[in-house]
C-alpha positions as CSV (number, residue, x, y, z in Angstrom):
1,M,18.1,15.2,-120.2
2,T,19.5,18.6,-119.2
3,V,20.4,19.8,-115.7
4,M,21.1,23.4,-115.0
5,H,22.0,25.2,-111.8
6,L,21.5,29.0,-111.4
7,E,21.2,31.4,-108.5
8,I,18.8,34.1,-107.5
9,K,20.4,36.6,-105.1
10,L,18.3,38.6,-102.7
11,S,20.4,41.5,-101.7
12,K,19.0,42.3,-98.2
13,T,16.2,40.6,-96.4
14,Y,14.7,41.3,-92.9
15,E,12.8,39.1,-90.5
16,T,9.3,38.3,-91.8
17,D,10.0,39.7,-95.3
18,I,8.0,37.7,-97.8
19,I,9.4,38.2,-101.3
20,D,7.6,37.2,-104.5
21,I,10.2,35.4,-106.6
22,T,7.8,33.9,-109.2
23,D,8.9,36.2,-112.0
24,R,12.6,35.5,-111.2
25,V,12.0,31.7,-111.3
26,E,10.0,32.1,-114.6
27,T,12.9,34.0,-116.1
28,V,15.4,31.3,-115.1
29,V,13.1,28.6,-116.6
30,N,12.8,30.6,-119.8
31,Q,16.6,31.0,-120.0
32,S,17.0,27.3,-119.6
33,R,14.9,26.5,-122.7
34,I,13.6,23.4,-120.9
35,K,10.1,22.6,-122.1
36,E,9.2,19.6,-119.9
37,G,10.6,19.0,-116.4
38,I,10.9,20.4,-112.9
39,V,12.5,23.3,-111.2
40,N,13.6,23.2,-107.6
41,I,14.2,26.4,-105.6
42,F,16.5,25.9,-102.6
43,N,17.4,28.4,-99.9
44,A,21.1,27.9,-99.0
45,G,20.6,28.8,-95.3
46,S,19.0,27.4,-92.2
47,T,16.8,30.4,-91.3
48,G,14.7,31.0,-94.5
49,A,12.0,29.2,-96.3
50,I,10.6,28.8,-99.8
51,I,6.8,28.7,-99.9
52,T,3.8,29.1,-102.2
53,L,1.0,31.5,-101.3
54,E,-1.5,33.9,-102.7
55,F,0.8,37.0,-102.6
56,E,-1.7,39.5,-101.2
57,P,-1.5,42.0,-98.3
58,G,-3.6,40.0,-95.9
59,L,-1.5,36.9,-96.1
60,L,1.7,38.9,-95.9
61,K,0.5,39.9,-92.4
62,D,-1.2,36.6,-91.5
63,I,1.8,34.3,-92.0
64,P,4.2,36.2,-89.7
65,D,1.4,36.6,-87.1
66,F,0.7,32.9,-87.3
67,L,4.3,32.0,-86.9
68,E,4.6,34.2,-83.8
69,R,1.6,32.4,-82.3
70,I,2.9,28.9,-82.8
71,I,6.7,29.6,-82.4
72,P,7.0,32.8,-80.4
73,K,10.3,34.7,-80.2
74,S,9.8,35.1,-76.5
75,L,10.3,31.4,-75.6
76,T,13.7,30.0,-74.5
77,Y,15.3,27.9,-77.2
78,Q,18.2,25.5,-76.6
79,H,19.9,26.7,-79.8
80,E,20.5,30.0,-78.1
81,Q,22.2,28.2,-75.2
82,T,24.7,26.8,-77.7
83,W,25.3,29.9,-79.9
84,H,24.0,32.8,-77.9
85,D,22.7,34.3,-81.2
86,N,19.0,34.8,-80.1
87,N,17.5,33.2,-83.2
88,G,16.4,29.8,-82.0
89,H,12.8,30.7,-83.1
90,S,14.2,31.4,-86.6
91,H,15.6,27.9,-86.9
92,V,12.5,26.2,-85.6
93,R,10.3,28.2,-87.9
94,A,12.5,27.4,-90.9
95,S,12.5,23.7,-90.1
96,L,8.7,23.8,-90.1
97,M,8.4,25.7,-93.3
98,G,11.1,24.0,-95.4
99,P,14.1,25.2,-97.4
100,S,12.9,24.2,-100.9
101,L,10.1,23.8,-103.3
102,T,9.8,21.9,-106.6
103,V,7.5,23.1,-109.3
104,P,6.6,21.3,-112.6
105,I,7.5,22.8,-116.0
106,H,5.2,22.1,-119.0
107,K,5.5,23.5,-122.4
108,G,8.3,25.8,-121.1
109,K,6.1,27.3,-118.3
110,L,5.8,26.9,-114.6
111,I,2.7,25.0,-113.5
112,H,1.0,26.9,-110.7
113,G,-2.4,28.0,-109.7
114,T,-3.8,31.3,-110.9
115,W,-3.4,32.9,-107.4
116,Q,-0.3,30.9,-106.4
117,Q,3.0,32.6,-106.3
118,I,6.5,31.3,-105.2
119,A,8.0,33.3,-102.4
120,F,11.0,33.5,-100.1
121,L,10.2,33.9,-96.4
122,E,13.0,35.4,-94.2
123,L,12.9,34.0,-90.7
124,D,16.2,35.2,-89.2
125,D,16.2,38.2,-86.9
126,K,19.3,39.7,-88.6
127,P,19.4,41.2,-92.1
128,R,20.7,38.7,-94.6
129,V,21.9,38.4,-98.2
130,R,20.3,35.3,-99.6
131,H,21.4,32.9,-102.3
132,L,18.6,30.8,-103.7
133,I,19.9,27.9,-105.8
134,V,17.6,27.0,-108.7
135,T,18.0,23.6,-110.3
136,I,16.2,22.8,-113.5
137,V,15.9,19.3,-114.8
138,G,14.2,18.3,-118.0
139,E,14.2,18.3,-121.7
């Protein structure tokens, strides 16, 4: 069994950016030469998420709108009482969405639906440079 760790760097992200990283993950899987296994994509940060979605303009608007309805920026968050950084909503949203995703690899290819892409979702209210850790396990 082989285990590889690689990184995908996103140079600058802004709140509610949804970035399709499917091609980048596929490139890393191809470089690994692993034919059967899994790939895990992990956001090394507490205010971003890794998701799957149909990467189309409607959902790129619907997802941030939905998050604003269920976890509004305008509420008071105890996190802000601790750090005074005004991003309590970002942390709550990220904990709901999750920092990682695992996708199967079969015959050297990612297994995903026809309309299913892998994306990074920026939830922080400040611009960030993101480092996504990609771990590939298999043979």
